[in-house]
C-alpha positions, -999 to 999 in steps of 0.1 A, spaced: 367 222 -288 342 200 -266 306 208 -281 274 196 -277 247 198 -303 211 195 -289 177 202 -309 149 178 -320 151 156 -348 152 170 -381 165 202 -367 196 201 -386 222 188 -362 236 163 -386 240 188 -414 262 211 -389 280 186 -373 294 173 -409 306 210 -414 323 214 -377 339 178 -381 354 195 -411 366 226 -402 378 216 -364 391 177 -379 371 168 -344 353 135 -345 315 138 -342 304 108 -315 266 97 -322 253 75 -296 236 53 -322 268 47 -340 287 40 -312 267 14 -296 265 -3 -330 305 1 -330 307 -10 -294 287 -42 -299 305 -52 -336 337 -48 -315 325 -69 -289 340 -50 -261 327 -54 -224 302 -27 -224 291 -35 -263 283 -68 -254 265 -54 -222 245 -33 -249 240 -65 -274 223 -82 -245 200 -54 -236 192 -45 -275 183 -82 -282 156 -87 -256 137 -51 -268 153 -35 -240 164 -1 -236 203 8 -233 207 19 -197 222 50 -188 254 34 -176 262 14 -203 256 43 -228 277 62 -205 304 35 -204 305 37 -243 311 76 -241 335 70 -220 355 44 -238 350 65 -272 365 96 -260 396 81 -245 403 72 -281 432 96 -303 413 108 -324 389 126 -294 421 139 -276 416 172 -291 380 173 -287 345 158 -301 313 169 -312 285 149 -293 253 145 -309 225 124 -290 240 122 -261 238 134 -233 197 126 -235 192 128 -201 206 151 -167 219 121 -153 238 116 -184 249 150 -184 261 146 -147 279 116 -157 299 136 -188 310 166 -163 321 140 -143 342 118 -169 356 153 -185 366 164 -152 387 136 -141 405 138 -174 405 180 -166 387 188 -196 352 202 -197 326 211 -222 333 242 -243 298 251 -253 264 235 -257 244 246 -290 207 242 -290 192 248 -325 155 259 -315 129 254 -344 91 256 -345 82 224 -342 49 224 -365 73 238 -391 93 211 -388 70 184 -397 59 204 -428 99 205 -433 103 170 -429 73 158 -450 92 182 -479 122 166 -474 108 132 -478 92 145 -509 121 159 -523 141 127 -520 111 109 -537 111 134 -570 149 130 -573 146 89 -575 162 87 -536 152 66 -510 132 84 -484 150 78 -448 129 56 -424 125 85 -400 112 112 -423 81 91 -426 58 117 -411 40 95 -382 76 80 -370 90 117 -373 63 128 -350 69 99 -325 105 108 -325 95 145 -317 70 135 -289 102 112 -274 126 143 -274 102 168 -256 98 140 -229 130 125 -226 156 150 -241 145 182 -237 154 182 -201 192 188 -209 185 221 -220 176 237 -186 206 220 -173 231 237 -194 212 272 -193 220 273 -158 259 259 -165 258 294 -184 272 266 -213 241 271 -237 240 291 -266 204 289 -285 206 294 -322 175 300 -347 172 268 -363 146 278 -391 172 300 -406 187 287 -438 214 259 -437 244 290 -442 230 314 -418 227 285 -391 263 280 -399 272 316 -394 254 315 -361 272 286 -345 304 299 -361 300 335 -346 293 318 -308 328 297 -314 345 323 -326 336 343 -294 344 310 -275 381 311 -294 386 347 -283 379 339 -246 405 313 -243 
């Protein structure tokens, strides 16, 4: 099972990914985590990424694709994986298709958690308030100003991959404004449909 989760920050991708990792026994691949791991391991691609990051630049598609290529070749990803935060551009989506085809694999489904973005900001504010009330630290990206900037970046940069996957017939849109349990049930229904087609 090779899945891509798409949706703006705060849509609940992380929550659903954790559940799917447990259910299917496949790793969740987050580009941020992979970049940090590649830098720490001082792989050739990691060293390139470190150079760019140290100079304050944005890591190029070529570097990000290289890190994904290395990671999906590892043993724990042989039976599948969940991609979160990648692809962020159409060029990355095309590169992913090419690298999977080279190994005779393909993306099984792209699940978009579609949300009402104005309500999403309210959701994040509430999450920050709940964390404070429980005496827990508030996530830096739950700051409303930071969150709005991340939302703008998503709409500007990443949302373009949605039409790309829509054309391929791989896109499944889920209402991300439902409860966590309802979103989970909707995703399971999509994936069950895939299993039945195999």
